[in-house]
C-alpha positions in Angstrom: -72.7 42.1 -46.6 -76.3 41.8 -45.7 -77.5 44.3 -43.2 -79.6 42.6 -40.6 -82.9 44.1 -39.4 -82.5 46.1 -36.3 -85.0 47.0 -33.6 -86.7 50.2 -33.0 -84.4 51.6 -30.6 -81.4 50.7 -32.8 -82.7 52.6 -35.8 -80.5 55.0 -37.2 -77.3 53.0 -36.1 -75.6 50.4 -38.8 -74.9 47.1 -37.1 -72.3 45.0 -38.9 -71.7 41.3 -38.3 -68.2 39.8 -38.9 -67.6 36.3 -39.6 -63.9 35.3 -38.8 -61.6 33.5 -41.5 -59.1 31.2 -40.3 -56.0 30.9 -42.8 -53.2 28.0 -42.7 -49.6 29.0 -41.9 -46.3 27.3 -43.8 -45.8 23.7 -42.8 -43.1 22.9 -40.0 -42.2 19.2 -41.3 -39.0 20.0 -42.9 -37.6 21.6 -39.8 -38.5 18.7 -37.7 -36.6 16.3 -40.5 -33.5 18.8 -40.1 -33.5 18.4 -36.3 -33.8 14.6 -36.8 -31.0 14.3 -38.9 -28.9 16.5 -37.0 -29.7 14.4 -33.5 -28.8 11.2 -35.5 -25.6 12.7 -36.7 -24.7 13.8 -32.7 -25.8 10.3 -31.4 -23.5 8.6 -34.2 -20.6 10.9 -33.1 -21.3 10.1 -29.7 -21.5 6.6 -30.2 -18.2 6.4 -32.0 -16.7 8.6 -29.1 -17.6 6.2 -26.6 -17.3 2.8 -28.4 -14.4 3.4 -30.8 -12.4 5.7 -28.6 -13.2 3.2 -25.7 -11.6 0.6 -27.8 -8.6 2.6 -28.1 -8.2 3.1 -24.4 -8.8 -0.6 -23.9 -6.4 -1.5 -26.4 -3.8 0.8 -25.1 -4.1 -0.8 -21.6 -3.8 -4.2 -23.1 -0.9 -3.2 -25.2 0.9 -2.0 -22.0 0.2 -5.2 -20.4 1.8 -7.1 -23.2 4.8 -4.8 -23.3 5.1 -5.4 -19.5 4.8 -9.2 -19.9 7.3 -9.1 -22.6 10.0 -6.8 -20.6 9.8 -9.3 -17.6 9.9 -12.3 -19.5 13.1 -11.0 -21.3 14.6 -10.0 -18.0 14.0 -13.4 -16.5 15.3 -15.0 -19.5 18.2 -12.8 -19.4 19.1 -13.8 -15.8 18.8 -17.4 -16.1 18.9 -18.3 -19.8 21.6 -16.3 -21.2 23.3 -14.3 -18.9 25.6 -12.4 -21.4 24.6 -8.9 -22.0 24.1 -7.8 -24.5 22.9 -11.8 -25.2 24.6 -13.4 -28.1 21.5 -16.0 -28.9 18.1 -15.1 -29.6 16.5 -16.8 -26.7 16.1 -13.6 -24.6 14.5 -11.8 -27.8 12.3 -14.5 -28.4 11.1 -15.0 -24.8 10.4 -11.4 -24.6 8.6 -11.0 -27.8 6.4 -14.0 -27.8 5.4 -13.4 -24.0 4.3 -9.8 -25.2 2.6 -11.2 -28.5 0.9 -13.9 -26.6 -0.3 -11.4 -23.9 -1.9 -9.4 -26.4 -3.9 -12.4 -28.0 -2.3 -11.5 -31.6 -3.1 -14.3 -34.0 0.5 -14.5 -34.5 0.6 -16.2 -31.2 1.5 -19.9 -32.0 -0.5 -20.9 -28.8 -4.0 -19.5 -27.5 -3.1 -17.6 -24.3 -5.0 -18.2 -21.0 -6.5 -14.7 -21.2 -6.7 -13.7 -24.7 -7.1 -10.1 -25.6 -11.0 -9.2 -26.3 -10.3 -6.7 -28.7 -7.3 -7.5 -30.7 -8.6 -11.2 -31.1 -11.9 -9.5 -32.8 -10.2 -9.0 -36.2 -9.6 -12.1 -37.8 -5.9 -12.2 -38.8 -5.1 -9.3 -37.3 -1.5 -9.0 -35.7 0.9 -7.2 -33.6 4.5 -6.0 -34.3 7.4 -6.3 -31.5 10.6 -4.5 -30.9 13.0 -5.9 -28.2 16.0 -3.7 -27.5 18.7 -3.9 -25.0 19.0 -0.5 -23.5 18.3 1.1 -20.1 16.1 4.2 -19.7 17.9 7.4 -18.5 18.7 7.2 -14.7 18.8 3.4 -14.5 21.9 0.9 -15.0 22.0 -2.8 -15.1 21.4 -5.3 -17.8 18.0 -3.8 -19.3 15.3 -5.1 -21.8 13.1 -2.9 -23.6 9.7 -4.2 -25.3 7.7 -2.1 -27.8 4.5 -3.5 -28.7 2.6 -2.0 -31.9 -1.0 -1.9 -33.2 -0.7 1.2 -35.3 0.7 0.1 -38.7 4.4 0.1 -37.4 6.9 -2.9 -37.8 9.0 -4.5 -35.2 12.4 -5.9 -35.2 11.7 -9.3 -33.9 8.1 -9.7 -34.8 8.2 -7.7 -37.9 4.6 -7.1 -39.0 3.5 -4.7 -40.1 0.9 -4.7 -37.5 -2.7 -3.6 -38.1 -4.5 -1.0 -37.1 -7.3 -1.2 -34.4 -11.0 -1.7 -35.7 -13.6 0.9 -35.6 -17.4 0.4 -35.3 -19.3 3.4 -35.5 -16.1 5.3 -37.1 -17.2 4.4 -40.7 -20.4 6.1 -40.4 -18.2 9.3 -40.1 -16.0 8.4 -42.9 -13.3 6.9 -40.4 -12.8 3.5 -41.9 -11.9 0.2 -40.3 -8.6 -1.5 -41.2 -8.8 -4.3 -43.9 -5.0 -4.6 -44.1 -1.9 -4.0 -42.1 0.7 -1.3 -42.7 1.3 2.4 -41.9 -1.2 3.7 -44.7 -4.0 1.4 -43.6 -7.2 3.2 -42.3 -8.3 3.1 -38.7 -6.6 4.1 -35.6 -3.7 2.6 -33.6 -1.9 2.3 -30.4 1.4 1.5 -29.1 3.3 1.0 -25.7 6.7 0.4 -24.3 8.2 -1.2 -21.1 11.4 -1.8 -19.7 12.7 -4.2 -17.1 16.3 -4.8 -15.6 18.2 -7.6 -14.2 20.3 -6.2 -11.3 22.6 -7.7 -8.8 21.1 -8.2 -5.4 23.0 -7.4 -2.2 20.4 -8.6 0.4 17.8 -11.0 1.3 15.2 -11.4 4.1 14.9 -15.1 3.7 18.3 -16.3 5.1 19.3 -19.9 6.4 21.7 -20.1 9.4 24.6 -21.9 7.4 27.5 -19.7 6.4 30.2 -21.2 4.3 33.4 -19.5 3.4 33.6 -17.9 0.0 36.0 -19.5 -2.7 39.5 -19.0 -2.4 43.0 -20.3 -4.0 44.4 -22.7 -1.8 48.1 -22.3 -2.4 49.5 -24.9 -0.4 46.9 -27.8 -1.0 46.1 -28.5 2.4 42.3 -27.9 2.0 42.5 -25.3 4.9 42.6 -21.6 4.4 46.1 -20.2 6.0 46.3 -16.5 6.2 49.5 -15.2 4.3 49.7 -18.5 2.1 46.2 -18.9 0.6 44.6 -15.9 -1.3 41.5 -14.7 -1.1 40.1 -11.2 -2.9 36.5 -10.5 -2.0 33.9 -9.8 -4.9 33.2 -6.1 -5.7 31.2 -4.3 -8.0 34.0 -4.1 -10.5 35.5 -7.5 -9.8 34.8 -11.0 -9.1 38.0 -11.4 -6.9 38.7 -15.1 -6.1 35.1 -15.9 -5.1 32.4 -17.9 -6.5 31.0 -16.7 -9.8 27.9 -17.6 -11.9 29.9 -18.4 -14.8 31.9 -21.2 -13.6 30.2 -22.4 -10.3 26.4 -23.1 -11.1 25.9 -26.6 -10.6 28.9 -27.4 -8.5 28.2 -29.7 -5.7 28.9 -28.4 -2.2 29.3 -30.6 1.0 28.2 -28.8 4.1 30.1 -30.1 7.1 30.0 -28.9 10.9 33.6 -28.3 11.2 35.1 -25.2 12.9 38.2 -25.3 10.3 37.9 -22.8 7.3 37.5 -25.0 4.5 35.4 -25.5 1.5 31.7 -26.6 2.5 32.7 -26.2 6.3 29.6 -24.4 7.5 29.4 -22.1 10.8 25.9 -22.3 12.3 24.5 -18.6 12.7 22.3 -17.2 15.1 19.6 -15.3 13.2 17.2 -14.8 16.0 18.5 -11.2 16.8 21.6 -12.4 18.6 19.6 -13.9 21.5 20.8 -17.4 20.9 18.1 -20.3 21.3 18.0 -24.0 21.3 17.8 -26.7 18.9 13.9 -25.7 18.3 14.8 -22.2 17.4 17.6 -23.1 14.9 15.4 -25.7 13.2 12.6 -23.0 12.9 15.0 -20.7 11.0 16.3 -23.6 8.7 12.3 -24.5 7.8 10.9 -21.0 7.6 14.0 -18.6 7.3 13.6 -15.1 9.0 12.0 -12.0 7.8 14.8 -9.7 8.9 17.0 -8.1 6.1 20.7 -9.0 5.6 23.0 -7.3 3.2 26.5 -7.8 2.0 29.2 -6.1 4.4 26.8 -6.9 7.3 28.2 -8.9 10.2 26.6 -12.3 11.3 26.7 -13.7 14.8 27.8 -17.2 15.2 25.7 -19.6 17.3 27.5 -21.5 19.9 26.8 -25.3 20.6 26.2 -28.2 18.2 23.9 -28.6 15.1 21.7 -31.2 16.8 18.2 -31.1 14.8 19.5 -29.8 11.6 19.1 -33.1 9.9 15.6 -33.1 11.0 14.9 -29.6 9.8 16.4 -30.5 6.6 14.4 -33.6 6.2 11.2 -31.5 6.6 12.5 -29.1 3.8 13.1 -32.1 1.4 9.5 -33.5 2.0 8.2 -30.3 0.6 9.4 -30.8 -2.7 10.5 -34.8 -2.8 10.2 -35.3 -6.5 12.8 -32.4 -7.3 15.9 -33.5 -9.2 19.1 -32.2 -10.3 19.5 -32.0 -14.1 23.3 -32.2 -14.5 23.1 -31.6 -18.4 21.3 -28.6 -18.2 22.4 -27.5 -14.5 19.0 -26.8 -13.2 16.3 -28.3 -11.1 13.6 -30.4 -12.7 10.6 -32.3 -11.8 9.6 -29.6 -9.0 6.5 -28.9 -7.4 6.8 -25.6 -9.0 5.8 -27.2 -12.3 2.4 -28.3 -11.2 1.9 -25.1 -8.7 1.6 -27.7 -5.8 4.4 -26.4 -3.5 4.0 -25.9 0.2 6.1 -24.0 2.7 6.8 -23.4 6.6 5.4 -19.8 8.0 5.6 -18.6 11.3 2.7 -18.3 13.7 1.2 -15.3 15.4 3.9 -15.5 18.2 6.9 -15.5 15.9 7.6 -19.5 16.3 7.5 -22.0 13.6 3.9 -23.5 12.4 4.7 -27.1 12.3 2.1 -27.7 9.3 3.1 -26.4 6.1 0.7 -24.3 4.0 0.3 -24.3 0.2 2.2 -21.9 -1.9 0.7 -22.4 -5.3 2.4 -19.1 -6.6 6.2 -20.5 -5.8 8.6 -20.0 -8.6 11.4 -21.8 -7.0 11.8 -25.1 -5.5 11.4 -24.9 -1.4 14.4 -27.1 -1.3 16.6 -23.9 -2.6 18.0 -22.3 0.2 19.9 -18.9 0.6 23.0 -19.4 2.1 25.7 -16.2 3.0 29.3 -16.7 2.0 31.8 -15.0 4.4 35.3 -13.7 4.2 37.7 -16.7 5.2 40.7 -14.2 5.8 39.1 -11.9 7.9 37.6 -15.2 9.9 41.1 -16.8 10.0 42.9 -13.8 11.4 39.9 -13.7 13.9 40.5 -17.1 15.0 44.4 -16.8 15.2 44.1 -13.9 17.2 42.6 -13.1 21.0 40.0 -13.2 21.5 38.5 -15.3 18.7 35.8 -13.7 16.4 32.3 -14.8 17.0 30.8 -13.1 14.0 31.4 -13.5 10.1 31.3 -10.7 7.7 28.9 -11.4 4.5 30.5 -11.1 1.1 28.2 -12.5 -1.0 25.2 -15.0 -1.2 24.5 -18.4 -3.1 21.5 -20.3 -3.7 22.0 -24.0 -2.5 19.7 -26.9 -4.0 19.7 -29.4 -1.1 19.9 -33.0 -2.8 20.5 -35.3 0.2 21.9 -35.3 3.6 23.0 -37.9 6.3 25.9 -37.2 8.3 26.8 -34.4 5.4 24.6 -32.3 3.6 24.7 -32.2 -0.1 23.7 -29.8 -2.5 24.2 -27.8 -5.7 24.9 -24.0 -6.3 21.9 -22.3 -8.1 21.0 -18.8 -9.0 17.4 -19.3 -8.5 17.7 -18.4 -5.1 15.1 -16.7 -2.9 12.0 -14.9 -4.1 12.3 -12.3 -1.6 15.8 -10.8 -2.7 16.1 -6.8 -2.5 19.0 -4.1 -3.0 19.9 -2.3 0.1 23.1 -0.8 1.4 26.2 0.4 -0.2 28.1 -3.1 -0.8 27.4 -4.4 -4.3 28.8 -7.1 -6.3 29.1 -7.5 -10.2 26.5 -9.3 -12.2 29.1 -12.0 -12.7 29.3 -12.7 -8.9 25.6 -12.1 -8.1 23.7 -15.4 -7.5 20.9 -13.5 -6.2 19.4 -11.2 -8.7 16.7 -8.5 -8.7 14.1 -8.2 -11.6 12.4 -5.0 -11.8 9.9 -3.4 -14.1 11.4 0.1 -14.2 9.6 2.0 -16.8 
């Protein structure tokens, strides 16, 4: 190093001049690449969790909806198409299975559902499998239908399969493959769902009409009028149909309602369903057209209404006008050409004061023709004994209900016995009837 010259006063001292040298450290480019790779892997895993796991949960919800739809469809079919339990034909199984299949948007569905499944329909050729079983879950009784829906590789006993697994979108980047075939060994992830519905005998209604007719009895002397001690009547119970009307033999039977005090088939008693407070012709007509919201159950006493039946014909004509095109199909024992088929039904309702609103309102969700009325059946023996004694009975005991499809009327009211009676039937109280005696049924999704 060169020693610079110094001034005179710095003589004797050695002054050093140092020039700094800057060196280069090790490069960090490799560490950044590792961080980027780990971030990409983490983001891919997060995307797989959000998207593919989201698909799993959406599909799980859709599978449950499909199972619910299938169970309810099976219960409805079990209630009206094949009432034997377990059903002997396949109509109930197929109703339940295809309702579940089409609700899931499966490619195996023969027709495109109105709300196709956005996840299941995304795989070309992907299909579901469906089980239909006739068993009740623990704690429930009645006629039950259980539906299992599979999109996890399993097979069903009605829609066999095997089913496809669910698709994965980001999973293949992590080694979780999207399915390319059906079956339990196929790659991917899957879901399954189960639902149970039941058909139970209803023993109450909150849409009753004010006509009570005697339950069916054996007319031993053939005079057409119930005679205590001669004619035989046994009320239906939970274990026996008695002598009364049954769904097996009496659906489709024509009944003619006649205003007559004698206890005879079709002779009706007009009821006071306005809280026992009586009421004139307009009140009775209002109950005919719009029923009441009060709950009436088997075993209860119904108050009779004194006076004549003036105004009944006009009220029934108003009911008829709500569904004038509906007809009775004698071959299949059912109502056809109803406004229900086109969702164009109307109904009468009550106004804010509780009276009848004279203008019917649209009822597009109706599942039963507005010409189907729920009527109570009373115990003819108790009524006959009451009439023979002193004082005469003014009330009637409910032993069952029937659906009455009003077909025509002039001086007499003609109709057919049906089971599609009342959308507002509920179970209540301790008095019940067997399924063979129940014209009103409750369809419930129980699990």
